[in-house]
Structure formats: C-alpha cells, structure tokens
C-alpha positions as CSV (number, residue, x, y, z in Angstrom):
1,X,-111.1,-51.6,-64.0
2,X,-113.2,-49.0,-65.0
3,X,-116.7,-50.9,-64.5
4,X,-115.6,-51.4,-61.1
5,X,-114.8,-47.8,-60.7
6,X,-118.1,-46.9,-61.7
7,X,-119.6,-49.3,-59.4
8,X,-117.8,-48.7,-56.4
9,X,-117.6,-44.7,-56.8
10,X,-121.4,-43.9,-55.9
11,X,-120.6,-46.2,-52.4
12,X,-117.3,-43.9,-52.2
13,X,-119.1,-40.8,-52.4
14,X,-121.8,-41.7,-50.1
15,X,-118.8,-42.7,-47.4
16,X,-117.2,-39.3,-48.2
17,X,-120.3,-37.8,-47.2
18,X,-120.6,-39.8,-44.0
19,X,-117.1,-39.2,-42.9
20,X,-117.4,-35.1,-43.7
21,X,-120.9,-35.4,-41.1
22,X,-118.8,-37.4,-38.5
23,X,-115.3,-35.3,-39.0
24,X,-117.1,-31.7,-39.6
25,X,-114.2,-31.6,-42.2
26,X,-114.7,-30.6,-45.6
27,X,-111.5,-32.5,-46.6
28,X,-112.8,-35.7,-45.6
29,X,-114.4,-36.2,-49.0
30,X,-110.5,-36.8,-50.3
31,X,-110.2,-39.8,-47.9
32,X,-113.3,-41.6,-49.0
33,X,-111.9,-43.2,-52.5
34,X,-108.7,-44.7,-50.8
35,X,-110.9,-45.9,-48.0
36,X,-113.7,-47.2,-50.5
37,X,-111.1,-49.2,-51.6
38,X,-109.3,-50.9,-48.8
39,X,-110.0,-55.0,-49.1
40,X,-111.9,-56.5,-46.4
41,X,-112.4,-60.3,-46.6
42,X,-111.8,-60.1,-50.1
43,X,-114.1,-57.1,-51.3
44,X,-113.3,-53.6,-51.3
45,X,-115.5,-51.6,-48.4
46,X,-117.4,-50.2,-50.8
47,X,-118.6,-53.4,-52.4
48,X,-119.9,-54.2,-48.7
49,X,-121.7,-51.2,-48.6
50,X,-123.2,-52.0,-52.1
51,X,-124.1,-55.3,-51.0
52,X,-125.7,-53.7,-47.8
53,X,-127.5,-51.0,-49.3
54,X,-127.6,-51.7,-52.9
55,X,-127.0,-48.9,-55.5
56,X,-128.1,-45.3,-54.6
57,X,-131.0,-43.7,-56.9
58,X,-130.1,-40.9,-59.0
59,X,-131.6,-38.6,-56.5
60,X,-128.9,-39.8,-54.1
61,X,-126.1,-39.3,-56.3
62,X,-127.1,-35.9,-57.5
63,X,-127.4,-34.6,-53.8
64,X,-124.3,-36.1,-53.0
65,X,-122.6,-34.3,-56.1
66,X,-124.3,-31.2,-54.9
67,X,-123.1,-31.7,-51.1
68,X,-119.7,-32.3,-52.6
69,X,-119.4,-29.2,-54.6
70,X,-121.0,-26.8,-51.7
71,X,-124.2,-26.3,-53.3
72,X,-127.0,-28.4,-50.8
73,X,-130.1,-27.1,-51.4
74,X,-131.0,-24.7,-48.6
75,X,-134.4,-26.5,-48.2
76,X,-132.7,-29.7,-47.6
77,X,-130.5,-27.9,-44.8
78,X,-133.0,-25.4,-43.9
79,X,-136.3,-27.0,-44.2
80,X,-138.4,-29.6,-43.6
81,X,-137.4,-31.4,-46.8
82,X,-135.4,-34.2,-44.8
83,X,-138.3,-34.9,-42.3
84,X,-140.8,-35.4,-45.8
85,X,-138.5,-37.3,-48.0
86,X,-137.6,-39.4,-44.6
87,X,-141.0,-40.0,-43.5
88,X,-142.5,-40.8,-46.9
89,X,-139.3,-43.4,-47.6
90,X,-139.8,-45.2,-44.0
91,X,-143.6,-45.4,-45.1
92,X,-142.7,-46.5,-48.7
93,X,-140.6,-49.1,-47.5
94,X,-142.4,-50.2,-44.9
95,X,-145.2,-51.2,-47.6
96,X,-143.3,-52.4,-50.3
97,X,-141.3,-54.7,-47.5
98,X,-144.6,-56.7,-46.8
99,X,-146.9,-54.6,-44.5
100,X,-149.1,-53.9,-47.7
101,X,-150.7,-57.1,-47.8
102,X,-151.6,-57.2,-44.8
103,X,-153.3,-53.8,-44.8
104,X,-155.3,-54.9,-47.8
105,X,-153.6,-52.6,-50.5
106,X,-151.2,-53.1,-53.2
107,X,-147.3,-52.8,-53.0
108,X,-146.6,-49.9,-54.0
109,X,-143.2,-50.6,-55.4
110,X,-144.8,-52.8,-57.9
111,X,-146.0,-49.5,-59.6
112,X,-142.4,-48.5,-60.8
113,X,-142.5,-51.3,-63.3
114,X,-144.7,-49.4,-65.3
115,X,-144.4,-45.8,-64.2
116,X,-146.7,-44.2,-66.4
117,X,-148.9,-43.0,-63.4
118,X,-146.1,-42.4,-61.1
119,X,-144.7,-40.0,-63.8
120,X,-148.2,-38.3,-64.1
121,X,-148.3,-38.3,-60.6
122,X,-144.8,-36.7,-60.1
123,X,-146.1,-33.5,-62.0
124,X,-148.2,-32.3,-59.1
125,X,-145.0,-31.8,-57.1
126,X,-143.2,-30.6,-59.8
127,X,-146.2,-27.5,-60.3
128,X,-145.4,-27.1,-56.4
129,X,-141.7,-27.1,-57.0
130,X,-142.3,-24.6,-59.7
131,X,-144.8,-22.6,-57.7
132,X,-142.9,-22.0,-54.7
133,X,-139.5,-21.3,-56.9
134,X,-137.5,-24.3,-56.4
135,X,-135.5,-24.6,-59.5
136,X,-133.1,-26.7,-58.1
137,X,-135.4,-29.4,-57.3
138,X,-136.8,-29.4,-60.6
139,X,-133.5,-29.8,-62.0
140,X,-133.1,-32.9,-59.9
141,X,-136.6,-34.3,-60.9
142,X,-135.7,-33.6,-64.5
143,X,-132.7,-35.7,-64.3
144,X,-134.2,-38.4,-62.6
145,X,-137.0,-38.7,-65.5
146,X,-134.5,-38.1,-68.5
147,X,-132.2,-41.2,-66.7
148,X,-135.0,-43.2,-66.6
149,X,-136.3,-42.6,-70.3
150,X,-132.4,-43.0,-71.8
151,X,-132.6,-46.4,-70.0
152,X,-129.2,-45.3,-68.4
153,X,-129.7,-47.2,-64.7
154,X,-129.4,-50.6,-63.6
155,X,-132.7,-51.4,-62.4
156,X,-136.1,-51.6,-64.5
157,X,-138.2,-50.0,-61.6
158,X,-138.5,-46.2,-61.6
159,X,-139.2,-45.7,-57.5
160,X,-135.1,-47.0,-57.7
161,X,-134.1,-43.5,-59.4
162,X,-136.1,-41.4,-57.1
163,X,-135.6,-43.0,-53.8
164,X,-133.3,-45.5,-52.3
165,X,-133.0,-46.8,-48.3
166,X,-129.3,-45.0,-47.8
167,X,-131.1,-41.6,-48.6
168,X,-134.1,-42.4,-46.3
169,X,-131.6,-43.0,-43.5
170,X,-129.5,-40.0,-44.1
171,X,-133.0,-37.8,-44.1
172,X,-134.0,-39.1,-41.0
173,X,-131.0,-38.7,-39.2
174,X,-130.7,-35.1,-40.8
175,X,-134.3,-34.6,-39.4
176,X,-133.2,-36.2,-36.1
177,X,-130.1,-33.9,-36.1
178,X,-132.1,-30.7,-36.8
179,X,-134.8,-31.2,-34.3
180,X,-132.3,-32.0,-31.3
181,X,-130.2,-28.8,-32.3
182,X,-133.5,-27.0,-32.0
183,X,-134.6,-28.3,-28.6
184,X,-131.0,-28.0,-27.2
185,X,-130.9,-25.9,-24.1
186,X,-129.4,-22.2,-25.1
187,X,-126.1,-21.6,-23.5
188,X,-127.0,-17.7,-23.7
189,X,-129.7,-17.5,-20.7
C-alpha cells in the first residue's frame, strides 16, 4: 500500500495543481488525492496519468511542493523562466524522439546515462543563478544533483531528474497564458 502511495502521490500533486489552475481555488489541492484514487478501468486515475506521462522529474516535484505551500519562485510567475524551460524542453524532446539522427546530430538523451559532462555543464547556469541572486533555483538544482548522487530516483538517466514532459507542457501553457494576458486589450481605455 505504501509503495502504491509513493508511486501515485506525485501524480496526485500534478492533478491538484491542474485543478487549482482550472478553478482558481487553493482548496482544489485537497480534492486531488481522493480524485487520483478514483478507479477507472481497474486502475486509479493517477495510474493512468503515470502511464501517459511517466514519473515526474525531481524538479517538477519540487516546484509542485513549492506551489502547494505558496512559494512559487517569482521568476516562474513573473519572468520568462517558463518560456525558456518550455522551449528548451520542446527542442530537447523533439531531438530525443527522433529528430536528432535526421539532422545528423547525436541524441541528447543518451548523454544522461553518463552525465559527467552534463553535471559540469550545469555549472554555467548555476553560476548565472548565483550571480543573479536566485538561491531558490540553486537549491532546486542542488537537490536534483543530490537525488542523482544518492541514487534515489527510479531512472538511471540524469535528464529524467531535471525535466519531464509534464513540466514542459506546464511551462508552455504558463508562457502562453502570460503572453495572452499581456496582449489582452485593456479595459481601462
């Protein structure tokens, strides 16, 4: 029972976030766990979500927990961070799902299995985050690295700890909503 909860709880968190976005009510989080347990065709709704999207990344789980406790990073809501993550992830998954060989380049996903260069490359964004005074984003990255080093994630690929399709879709939706809100005609004319 406890292993099923550990597997489905991340999907329930994602469902809670979606419910909160759709309803605008913070109390929507509390309906997510019972809703995620509703059986559909012999499997809880959370199981169907897991089958569709896979396990969320450690980054996604951290952002969901921060949002649950009303600590969403300001750059995630006010800045261009969702656009950058969304477009970067869209390019990454397009290459990883078959476009890389067609373009004559190496699949970037395979580098996650031997991530020494990837961990080294993360030092550049880490230095930028430190320089810009973004300790929360540095902490998110440090926790990702710690989980990978401790081997606490089900995947052996480092990319799976950093990003996932759910995070990319959510970031693209947030960026689209922000752009739509900025381009909306003002009612104070």
